[in-house]
MMTF fields as JSON, N, C-alpha, C and O atoms, coordinates in Angstrom:
{
  "mmtfVersion": "1.0.0",
  "mmtfProducer": "UNKNOWN",
  "numBonds": 235,
  "numAtoms": 236,
  "numGroups": 59,
  "numChains": 1,
  "numModels": 1,
  "chainsPerModel": [1],
  "groupsPerChain": [59],
  "chainIdList": ["A"],
  "bondAtomList": [4, 2, 8, 6, 12, 10, 16, 14, 20, 18, 24, 22, 28, 26, 32, 30, 36, 34, 40, 38, 44, 42, 48, 46, 52, 50, 56, 54, 60, 58, 64, 62, 68, 66, 72, 70, 76, 74, 80, 78, 84, 82, 88, 86, 92, 90, 96, 94, 100, 98, 104, 102, 108, 106, 112, 110, 116, 114, 120, 118, 124, 122, 128, 126, 132, 130, 136, 134, 140, 138, 144, 142, 148, 146, 152, 150, 156, 154, 160, 158, 164, 162, 168, 166, 172, 170, 176, 174, 180, 178, 184, 182, 188, 186, 192, 190, 196, 194, 200, 198, 204, 202, 208, 206, 212, 210, 216, 214, 220, 218, 224, 222, 228, 226, 232, 230],
  "bondOrderList": [1, 1, 1, 1, 1, 1, 1, 1, 1, 1, 1, 1, 1, 1, 1, 1, 1, 1, 1, 1, 1, 1, 1, 1, 1, 1, 1, 1, 1, 1, 1, 1, 1, 1, 1, 1, 1, 1, 1, 1, 1, 1, 1, 1, 1, 1, 1, 1, 1, 1, 1, 1, 1, 1, 1, 1, 1, 1],
  "groupList": [{"groupName": "MET", "atomNameList": ["N", "CA", "C", "O"], "elementList": ["N", "C", "C", "O"], "formalChargeList": [0, 0, 0, 0], "bondAtomList": [1, 0, 2, 1, 3, 2], "bondOrderList": [1, 1, 2], "singleLetterCode": "M", "chemCompType": "L-PEPTIDE LINKING"}, {"groupName": "THR", "atomNameList": ["N", "CA", "C", "O"], "elementList": ["N", "C", "C", "O"], "formalChargeList": [0, 0, 0, 0], "bondAtomList": [1, 0, 2, 1, 3, 2], "bondOrderList": [1, 1, 2], "singleLetterCode": "T", "chemCompType": "L-PEPTIDE LINKING"}, {"groupName": "LYS", "atomNameList": ["N", "CA", "C", "O"], "elementList": ["N", "C", "C", "O"], "formalChargeList": [0, 0, 0, 0], "bondAtomList": [1, 0, 2, 1, 3, 2], "bondOrderList": [1, 1, 2], "singleLetterCode": "K", "chemCompType": "L-PEPTIDE LINKING"}, {"groupName": "CYS", "atomNameList": ["N", "CA", "C", "O"], "elementList": ["N", "C", "C", "O"], "formalChargeList": [0, 0, 0, 0], "bondAtomList": [1, 0, 2, 1, 3, 2], "bondOrderList": [1, 1, 2], "singleLetterCode": "C", "chemCompType": "L-PEPTIDE LINKING"}, {"groupName": "ARG", "atomNameList": ["N", "CA", "C", "O"], "elementList": ["N", "C", "C", "O"], "formalChargeList": [0, 0, 0, 0], "bondAtomList": [1, 0, 2, 1, 3, 2], "bondOrderList": [1, 1, 2], "singleLetterCode": "R", "chemCompType": "L-PEPTIDE LINKING"}, {"groupName": "LEU", "atomNameList": ["N", "CA", "C", "O"], "elementList": ["N", "C", "C", "O"], "formalChargeList": [0, 0, 0, 0], "bondAtomList": [1, 0, 2, 1, 3, 2], "bondOrderList": [1, 1, 2], "singleLetterCode": "L", "chemCompType": "L-PEPTIDE LINKING"}, {"groupName": "ASN", "atomNameList": ["N", "CA", "C", "O"], "elementList": ["N", "C", "C", "O"], "formalChargeList": [0, 0, 0, 0], "bondAtomList": [1, 0, 2, 1, 3, 2], "bondOrderList": [1, 1, 2], "singleLetterCode": "N", "chemCompType": "L-PEPTIDE LINKING"}, {"groupName": "VAL", "atomNameList": ["N", "CA", "C", "O"], "elementList": ["N", "C", "C", "O"], "formalChargeList": [0, 0, 0, 0], "bondAtomList": [1, 0, 2, 1, 3, 2], "bondOrderList": [1, 1, 2], "singleLetterCode": "V", "chemCompType": "L-PEPTIDE LINKING"}, {"groupName": "SER", "atomNameList": ["N", "CA", "C", "O"], "elementList": ["N", "C", "C", "O"], "formalChargeList": [0, 0, 0, 0], "bondAtomList": [1, 0, 2, 1, 3, 2], "bondOrderList": [1, 1, 2], "singleLetterCode": "S", "chemCompType": "L-PEPTIDE LINKING"}, {"groupName": "GLU", "atomNameList": ["N", "CA", "C", "O"], "elementList": ["N", "C", "C", "O"], "formalChargeList": [0, 0, 0, 0], "bondAtomList": [1, 0, 2, 1, 3, 2], "bondOrderList": [1, 1, 2], "singleLetterCode": "E", "chemCompType": "L-PEPTIDE LINKING"}, {"groupName": "ILE", "atomNameList": ["N", "CA", "C", "O"], "elementList": ["N", "C", "C", "O"], "formalChargeList": [0, 0, 0, 0], "bondAtomList": [1, 0, 2, 1, 3, 2], "bondOrderList": [1, 1, 2], "singleLetterCode": "I", "chemCompType": "L-PEPTIDE LINKING"}, {"groupName": "PHE", "atomNameList": ["N", "CA", "C", "O"], "elementList": ["N", "C", "C", "O"], "formalChargeList": [0, 0, 0, 0], "bondAtomList": [1, 0, 2, 1, 3, 2], "bondOrderList": [1, 1, 2], "singleLetterCode": "F", "chemCompType": "L-PEPTIDE LINKING"}, {"groupName": "GLN", "atomNameList": ["N", "CA", "C", "O"], "elementList": ["N", "C", "C", "O"], "formalChargeList": [0, 0, 0, 0], "bondAtomList": [1, 0, 2, 1, 3, 2], "bondOrderList": [1, 1, 2], "singleLetterCode": "Q", "chemCompType": "L-PEPTIDE LINKING"}, {"groupName": "TRP", "atomNameList": ["N", "CA", "C", "O"], "elementList": ["N", "C", "C", "O"], "formalChargeList": [0, 0, 0, 0], "bondAtomList": [1, 0, 2, 1, 3, 2], "bondOrderList": [1, 1, 2], "singleLetterCode": "W", "chemCompType": "L-PEPTIDE LINKING"}, {"groupName": "TYR", "atomNameList": ["N", "CA", "C", "O"], "elementList": ["N", "C", "C", "O"], "formalChargeList": [0, 0, 0, 0], "bondAtomList": [1, 0, 2, 1, 3, 2], "bondOrderList": [1, 1, 2], "singleLetterCode": "Y", "chemCompType": "L-PEPTIDE LINKING"}, {"groupName": "PRO", "atomNameList": ["N", "CA", "C", "O"], "elementList": ["N", "C", "C", "O"], "formalChargeList": [0, 0, 0, 0], "bondAtomList": [1, 0, 2, 1, 3, 2], "bondOrderList": [1, 1, 2], "singleLetterCode": "P", "chemCompType": "L-PEPTIDE LINKING"}, {"groupName": "GLY", "atomNameList": ["N", "CA", "C", "O"], "elementList": ["N", "C", "C", "O"], "formalChargeList": [0, 0, 0, 0], "bondAtomList": [1, 0, 2, 1, 3, 2], "bondOrderList": [1, 1, 2], "singleLetterCode": "G", "chemCompType": "PEPTIDE LINKING"}],
  "groupTypeList": [0, 1, 2, 3, 0, 4, 5, 6, 6, 4, 7, 7, 8, 1, 9, 6, 10, 1, 11, 11, 12, 13, 5, 6, 1, 14, 9, 11, 0, 3, 2, 4, 9, 11, 2, 9, 5, 15, 4, 14, 2, 12, 9, 6, 14, 4, 4, 9, 11, 9, 5, 11, 2, 2, 16, 10, 16, 16, 14],
  "groupIdList": [1, 2, 3, 4, 5, 6, 7, 8, 9, 10, 11, 12, 13, 14, 15, 16, 17, 18, 19, 20, 21, 22, 23, 24, 25, 26, 27, 28, 29, 30, 31, 32, 33, 34, 35, 36, 37, 38, 39, 40, 41, 42, 43, 44, 45, 46, 47, 48, 49, 50, 51, 52, 53, 54, 55, 56, 57, 58, 59],
  "secStructList": [7, 7, 7, 3, 3, 3, 3, 6, 6, 3, 3, 3, 3, 4, 4, 4, 7, 7, 2, 2, 2, 2, 2, 2, 6, 6, 1, 7, 7, 7, 2, 2, 2, 2, 2, 1, 1, 7, 6, 6, 6, 2, 2, 2, 2, 6, 6, 2, 2, 2, 2, 2, 2, 6, 1, 7, 1, 7, 7],
  "xCoordList": [99.445, 98.787, 99.902, 100.888, 99.995, 100.984, 101.475, 100.6, 102.704, 103.093, 103.181, 104.021, 102.553, 102.178, 103.126, 103.039, 103.844, 103.389, 103.525, 103.949, 103.296, 102.985, 104.126, 105.202, 103.652, 105.465, 104.805, 103.883, 105.471, 104.823, 103.25, 102.681, 102.887, 101.577, 100.592, 99.455, 101.012, 100.378, 100.811, 101.832, 99.94, 100.253, 100.883, 100.217, 102.421, 102.907, 103.114, 103.514, 102.818, 103.833, 105.187, 105.737, 105.838, 106.634, 107.438, 108.547, 107.084, 107.324, 107.675, 108.574, 107.046, 107.489, 108.289, 108.285, 109.275, 109.904, 110.794, 111.096, 111.406, 112.749, 114.287, 114.036, 115.287, 116.196, 116.342, 116.781, 116.228, 116.819, 115.016, 115.286, 113.604, 113.245, 113.538, 113.742, 113.454, 113.53, 114.913, 114.904, 116.0, 116.822, 116.097, 115.475, 116.189, 115.628, 114.141, 113.742, 113.826, 112.835, 113.201, 112.13, 113.546, 114.479, 115.973, 116.262, 116.443, 117.654, 117.436, 117.453, 117.362, 117.167, 117.993, 118.442, 118.289, 120.023, 118.619, 117.613, 120.085, 119.232, 120.433, 121.547, 119.744, 120.775, 122.545, 123.574, 122.504, 123.457, 124.44, 125.295, 123.809, 124.904, 124.763, 125.69, 124.462, 125.084, 125.756, 126.367, 125.773, 127.018, 128.438, 129.507, 128.357, 129.428, 130.263, 131.242, 128.992, 129.594, 130.437, 130.016, 131.749, 132.3, 131.803, 130.721, 132.557, 131.748, 131.741, 130.857, 132.069, 131.669, 130.898, 130.295, 130.42, 129.505, 127.62, 126.509, 127.812, 127.261, 126.316, 125.207, 127.631, 127.484, 126.172, 125.35, 126.709, 125.822, 124.761, 124.244, 124.539, 123.151, 122.392, 121.38, 122.708, 122.022, 122.039, 121.97, 122.077, 122.274, 121.113, 120.435, 121.039, 120.602, 118.703, 117.698, 118.798, 117.803, 117.173, 115.944, 118.097, 117.217, 117.083, 116.056, 117.35, 116.842, 115.572, 114.708, 115.425, 113.906, 113.091, 111.886, 113.466, 112.73, 112.053, 110.835, 113.066, 112.818, 111.799, 111.62, 111.313, 111.455, 111.961, 111.494, 112.743, 114.007, 114.792, 115.438, 114.657, 115.236, 115.12, 114.124, 116.221, 115.337, 114.972, 115.249, 114.183, 112.987, 111.525, 110.655],
  "yCoordList": [113.981, 112.148, 112.138, 112.616, 111.583, 110.784, 109.711, 109.221, 108.805, 107.914, 106.863, 107.186, 105.456, 105.247, 103.564, 103.28, 102.449, 101.308, 100.793, 101.416, 99.309, 98.312, 98.034, 97.585, 98.453, 98.037, 97.363, 97.759, 96.377, 95.398, 95.623, 96.196, 95.179, 95.042, 96.627, 96.522, 97.551, 98.871, 99.559, 99.2, 100.763, 100.886, 102.637, 103.229, 103.507, 103.962, 104.585, 103.935, 106.203, 107.079, 107.193, 107.472, 107.052, 107.55, 108.688, 108.424, 109.419, 110.304, 110.233, 110.951, 109.309, 108.732, 107.95, 107.64, 107.602, 105.957, 106.7, 107.46, 106.086, 105.958, 105.754, 105.02, 106.1, 105.388, 103.79, 103.151, 103.123, 102.03, 101.213, 100.312, 101.332, 101.122, 100.246, 99.038, 102.014, 101.889, 100.926, 100.557, 100.559, 99.213, 98.381, 97.666, 98.492, 96.82, 96.673, 95.518, 97.146, 96.472, 97.107, 96.844, 97.42, 97.376, 96.066, 95.266, 96.357, 96.331, 94.867, 93.911, 94.781, 93.459, 93.221, 92.13, 94.623, 94.526, 95.445, 96.155, 94.335, 95.418, 96.164, 96.121, 97.123, 98.153, 97.497, 98.139, 96.235, 95.785, 96.055, 96.923, 94.603, 95.007, 95.908, 95.569, 96.711, 98.357, 99.176, 99.926, 99.191, 99.926, 98.855, 99.364, 97.157, 96.792, 96.727, 96.15, 97.987, 97.698, 99.211, 100.298, 99.162, 100.076, 101.88, 102.327, 102.293, 103.895, 103.785, 102.93, 103.984, 104.705, 104.097, 104.757, 102.774, 101.98, 102.641, 102.534, 103.183, 103.343, 104.717, 104.837, 105.55, 106.704, 107.093, 107.969, 105.697, 105.809, 104.518, 104.248, 103.946, 103.7, 105.028, 105.253, 106.162, 106.949, 107.93, 108.87, 108.552, 108.437, 108.836, 109.862, 107.003, 106.605, 106.779, 107.072, 106.467, 107.261, 108.047, 107.972, 109.42, 110.792, 110.516, 111.17, 110.11, 109.768, 109.543, 110.326, 108.331, 107.484, 109.091, 109.269, 109.572, 110.354, 111.481, 111.653, 112.286, 112.997, 112.154, 113.107, 111.288, 110.467, 110.683, 111.529, 110.121, 110.54, 108.898, 108.517, 108.067, 106.777, 106.126, 106.342, 105.13, 103.859, 102.576, 101.388, 103.296, 102.683, 102.953, 102.465],
  "zCoordList": [84.312, 84.778, 85.391, 84.831, 86.697, 87.062, 86.625, 85.912, 86.637, 86.596, 87.555, 88.395, 87.865, 88.923, 89.104, 87.909, 89.664, 90.073, 90.821, 91.795, 90.992, 92.067, 92.787, 92.393, 94.23, 95.024, 96.301, 97.013, 96.347, 97.53, 97.765, 98.694, 96.968, 97.255, 96.88, 96.42, 97.062, 96.954, 95.779, 95.193, 95.291, 94.199, 94.679, 95.529, 93.959, 94.618, 93.431, 92.465, 93.333, 92.298, 92.252, 93.317, 91.318, 90.285, 91.154, 91.619, 91.265, 92.414, 93.423, 93.863, 94.118, 95.316, 96.103, 97.295, 94.747, 95.328, 94.994, 94.074, 96.551, 96.71, 95.649, 94.693, 95.661, 95.033, 95.669, 94.713, 96.491, 97.073, 96.464, 95.671, 96.642, 95.768, 94.614, 94.495, 93.185, 92.481, 91.962, 90.787, 92.779, 92.356, 92.497, 91.711, 94.182, 94.286, 92.977, 92.832, 92.607, 91.488, 90.132, 89.584, 89.665, 88.153, 87.925, 87.036, 88.945, 89.407, 90.062, 89.287, 90.568, 91.668, 92.564, 92.915, 93.097, 94.272, 95.278, 95.271, 96.37, 97.912, 98.15, 97.628, 99.417, 99.336, 99.84, 99.628, 100.459, 101.153, 99.686, 99.513, 98.404, 97.662, 96.998, 96.262, 96.604, 96.691, 97.003, 96.242, 98.669, 98.819, 98.924, 99.261, 98.573, 97.723, 96.489, 96.015, 96.114, 94.895, 94.247, 94.643, 93.142, 93.856, 93.536, 93.156, 93.736, 93.933, 92.775, 92.736, 91.465, 90.193, 89.737, 88.891, 89.862, 89.627, 90.777, 90.258, 92.129, 92.706, 91.629, 91.108, 91.761, 91.36, 90.038, 89.768, 89.485, 87.698, 87.624, 86.54, 88.493, 89.104, 89.61, 88.947, 90.859, 91.26, 90.22, 91.013, 89.001, 87.52, 87.189, 87.135, 86.843, 85.914, 86.66, 86.012, 88.2, 88.883, 88.662, 88.653, 88.325, 88.537, 86.873, 86.691, 85.848, 84.856, 84.788, 84.392, 85.224, 85.585, 86.589, 86.415, 87.047, 88.194, 87.121, 87.087, 86.18, 85.36, 83.948, 83.19, 83.486, 82.856, 81.707, 80.944, 81.492, 80.032, 80.102, 79.126, 81.273, 81.735, 80.552, 79.861, 80.081, 79.582, 80.497, 80.329, 81.625, 82.535, 82.251, 82.972]
}
């Protein structure tokens, strides 16, 4: 069974969610704010997103 979530009034499979959709939904951060973060924080968010995609993250 595929997990789904609601984004912008539509249902999206968690397999099809993009990094920036995830970032905006779970961290309430836009792309511009993300790009202003230090490199190591950006990498941490990307790793957390990969864990989310595998289904073992904290989200």
